Each structure stands twice: as structure tokens, then as C-alpha cells.
C-alpha atoms as an extended CHARMM CRD file, in Angstrom:
* protein
*
        84  EXT
         1         1  MET       CA             -7.2750000000       43.7770000000      -50.8420000000  PROA      1               0.0000000000
         2         2  ARG       CA             -7.2890000000       43.1450000000      -47.0950000000  PROA      2               0.0000000000
         3         3  ILE       CA             -4.3890000000       41.1330000000      -45.7420000000  PROA      3               0.0000000000
         4         4  ASP       CA             -6.6070000000       38.4560000000      -44.1570000000  PROA      4               0.0000000000
         5         5  VAL       CA             -8.3600000000       37.9050000000      -47.4830000000  PROA      5               0.0000000000
         6         6  PHE       CA             -5.0860000000       37.8520000000      -49.3830000000  PROA      6               0.0000000000
         7         7  LEU       CA             -3.5140000000       35.2640000000      -47.0860000000  PROA      7               0.0000000000
         8         8  ASP       CA             -6.5010000000       33.0110000000      -47.5630000000  PROA      8               0.0000000000
         9         9  ALA       CA             -6.6780000000       33.5790000000      -51.3780000000  PROA      9               0.0000000000
        10        10  VAL       CA             -3.0530000000       32.5900000000      -51.9560000000  PROA      10              0.0000000000
        11        11  CYS       CA             -3.2790000000       29.4870000000      -49.6820000000  PROA      11              0.0000000000
        12        12  LEU       CA             -0.9170000000       30.6670000000      -46.9310000000  PROA      12              0.0000000000
        13        13  PHE       CA             -3.7180000000       29.9340000000      -44.4100000000  PROA      13              0.0000000000
        14        14  LYS       CA             -6.5770000000       27.4320000000      -44.6730000000  PROA      14              0.0000000000
        15        15  SER       CA             -9.2700000000       29.9980000000      -44.0180000000  PROA      15              0.0000000000
        16        16  ARG       CA             -9.9110000000       33.7170000000      -43.6800000000  PROA      16              0.0000000000
        17        17  THR       CA            -10.7380000000       33.1350000000      -40.0070000000  PROA      17              0.0000000000
        18        18  MET       CA             -7.3300000000       31.5920000000      -39.3760000000  PROA      18              0.0000000000
        19        19  SER       CA             -5.4720000000       34.3580000000      -41.2930000000  PROA      19              0.0000000000
        20        20  SER       CA             -7.4520000000       37.0290000000      -39.3810000000  PROA      20              0.0000000000
        21        21  LYS       CA             -6.6530000000       35.4450000000      -36.0490000000  PROA      21              0.0000000000
        22        22  ALA       CA             -2.8920000000       35.2620000000      -37.0530000000  PROA      22              0.0000000000
        23        23  CYS       CA             -2.9030000000       38.9760000000      -37.8060000000  PROA      23              0.0000000000
        24        24  GLN       CA             -4.5820000000       39.7420000000      -34.4800000000  PROA      24              0.0000000000
        25        25  GLU       CA             -1.9720000000       37.6790000000      -32.6050000000  PROA      25              0.0000000000
        26        26  GLY       CA              0.9420000000       39.4530000000      -34.2900000000  PROA      26              0.0000000000
        27        27  ILE       CA              2.0760000000       36.4270000000      -36.3310000000  PROA      27              0.0000000000
        28        28  VAL       CA              1.8730000000       38.3630000000      -39.6260000000  PROA      28              0.0000000000
        29        29  LYS       CA              3.8360000000       41.4490000000      -40.4440000000  PROA      29              0.0000000000
        30        30  ILE       CA              3.7730000000       43.6920000000      -43.4790000000  PROA      30              0.0000000000
        31        31  ASN       CA              7.0480000000       45.5440000000      -44.3150000000  PROA      31              0.0000000000
        32        32  GLY       CA              8.2930000000       44.9150000000      -40.7680000000  PROA      32              0.0000000000
        33        33  SER       CA              5.2920000000       46.1950000000      -38.8680000000  PROA      33              0.0000000000
        34        34  GLY       CA              2.2850000000       44.4000000000      -37.3230000000  PROA      34              0.0000000000
        35        35  ALA       CA             -0.7030000000       43.8490000000      -39.6250000000  PROA      35              0.0000000000
        36        36  LYS       CA             -4.2830000000       44.1480000000      -38.4690000000  PROA      36              0.0000000000
        37        37  PRO       CA             -6.6480000000       41.9350000000      -40.5150000000  PROA      37              0.0000000000
        38        38  SER       CA             -8.0980000000       44.9620000000      -42.2900000000  PROA      38              0.0000000000
        39        39  LYS       CA             -4.7480000000       46.3120000000      -43.4320000000  PROA      39              0.0000000000
        40        40  GLU       CA             -4.6280000000       46.8360000000      -47.2180000000  PROA      40              0.0000000000
        41        41  ILE       CA             -1.9220000000       44.9130000000      -49.1020000000  PROA      41              0.0000000000
        42        42  LYS       CA             -0.3390000000       46.0930000000      -52.3370000000  PROA      42              0.0000000000
        43        43  GLU       CA              2.2380000000       44.7920000000      -54.8300000000  PROA      43              0.0000000000
        44        44  ASP       CA              5.8610000000       44.6790000000      -53.6750000000  PROA      44              0.0000000000
        45        45  ASP       CA              4.9540000000       44.4860000000      -49.9540000000  PROA      45              0.0000000000
        46        46  ILE       CA              7.0690000000       42.0820000000      -47.9110000000  PROA      46              0.0000000000
        47        47  LEU       CA              5.1040000000       39.7080000000      -45.7270000000  PROA      47              0.0000000000
        48        48  GLU       CA              6.6070000000       37.9060000000      -42.7320000000  PROA      48              0.0000000000
        49        49  ILE       CA              4.7570000000       34.9340000000      -41.1920000000  PROA      49              0.0000000000
        50        50  ARG       CA              6.2010000000       33.6730000000      -37.9460000000  PROA      50              0.0000000000
        51        51  ASN       CA              5.6540000000       30.0660000000      -36.7460000000  PROA      51              0.0000000000
        52        52  PHE       CA              7.0180000000       28.1410000000      -33.8480000000  PROA      52              0.0000000000
        53        53  THR       CA             10.5470000000       27.6420000000      -35.1600000000  PROA      53              0.0000000000
        54        54  SER       CA             11.1250000000       30.1650000000      -37.9610000000  PROA      54              0.0000000000
        55        55  THR       CA              9.8580000000       33.1700000000      -39.9140000000  PROA      55              0.0000000000
        56        56  LYS       CA              9.0640000000       32.9980000000      -43.6460000000  PROA      56              0.0000000000
        57        57  ARG       CA              9.2260000000       35.9720000000      -45.8860000000  PROA      57              0.0000000000
        58        58  PHE       CA              7.2650000000       36.5660000000      -49.1010000000  PROA      58              0.0000000000
        59        59  ARG       CA              7.0390000000       39.3770000000      -51.6860000000  PROA      59              0.0000000000
        60        60  VAL       CA              3.6090000000       40.2110000000      -53.0570000000  PROA      60              0.0000000000
        61        61  LEU       CA              3.8510000000       40.0340000000      -56.8740000000  PROA      61              0.0000000000
        62        62  ALA       CA              0.2090000000       40.6390000000      -57.7120000000  PROA      62              0.0000000000
        63        63  ILE       CA             -3.1730000000       40.8940000000      -56.0820000000  PROA      63              0.0000000000
        64        64  PRO       CA             -5.6430000000       38.1360000000      -57.0700000000  PROA      64              0.0000000000
        65        65  GLN       CA             -9.2900000000       38.8960000000      -57.8110000000  PROA      65              0.0000000000
        66        66  LYS       CA            -10.4350000000       35.6290000000      -56.1280000000  PROA      66              0.0000000000
        67        67  ASN       CA             -8.9880000000       32.4750000000      -54.5610000000  PROA      67              0.0000000000
        68        68  VAL       CA             -6.2480000000       30.9360000000      -56.6520000000  PROA      68              0.0000000000
        69        69  LYS       CA             -5.2710000000       27.3130000000      -57.2800000000  PROA      69              0.0000000000
        70        70  LYS       CA             -2.2790000000       26.0840000000      -55.3820000000  PROA      70              0.0000000000
        71        71  SER       CA             -0.4790000000       25.5590000000      -58.6680000000  PROA      71              0.0000000000
        72        72  ASP       CA             -0.9120000000       29.2830000000      -59.5560000000  PROA      72              0.0000000000
        73        73  VAL       CA              0.2550000000       30.7140000000      -56.1890000000  PROA      73              0.0000000000
        74        74  GLY       CA              3.7310000000       31.5250000000      -57.6950000000  PROA      74              0.0000000000
        75        75  MET       CA              2.1370000000       34.1770000000      -59.8100000000  PROA      75              0.0000000000
        76        76  PHE       CA              1.0500000000       36.1330000000      -56.7260000000  PROA      76              0.0000000000
        77        77  ILE       CA              3.7760000000       35.5840000000      -54.1050000000  PROA      77              0.0000000000
        78        78  GLN       CA              7.5360000000       34.9670000000      -54.1750000000  PROA      78              0.0000000000
        79        79  PHE       CA              9.1940000000       33.0980000000      -51.3760000000  PROA      79              0.0000000000
        80        80  LEU       CA             12.1730000000       35.1120000000      -50.2530000000  PROA      80              0.0000000000
        81        81  THR       CA             13.8570000000       33.4300000000      -47.3120000000  PROA      81              0.0000000000
        82        82  GLY       CA             13.2090000000       31.7340000000      -44.0380000000  PROA      82              0.0000000000
        83        83  LEU       CA             14.6210000000       33.4830000000      -40.9890000000  PROA      83              0.0000000000
        84        84  SER       CA             15.5490000000       31.5920000000      -37.8470000000  PROA      84              0.0000000000
């Protein structure tokens, strides 16, 4: 699954457009390197999402087949740590 689709499906961004733009602007990294919106994501990848004050890290636990409910997000990503 593409990273921009994944980020939208697991509710880390409000829309695929926003997740795609974040990838293009270098806000999203996969395993420590920049992620283009078309980059394929797989299980056990480490995602880093940078915002204004910190960076949040997540581990991909599973790839969803479609958008998931917010209550089910924990089955697909694991919050690791927030970096300053």
C-alpha cells in the first residue's frame, strides 16, 4: 500500500491529499529516509511524522484493506515515542 493511502486509512491525516502533501514536503519519513507519496509501506516499517514542536514515531503492525475506524487504529500502528 502507498504511504499516502496508509496515512489516510489509519487516521494519521484527515485526507489523502494532506498526507501526500506532507510526504512531498519531507514531513514524513520511513525507516529514517524521506518518503515520496508513492512509496510502498510494509509491516514493521518505522514511520516518523514531524510537526512544529516534535516528531512522533510509529511502527506499522499491519496493512489495512480499507479505511479503519479510529477505535481500531491500534491494530495497524503502534505509537513508539515522541522525539523532541
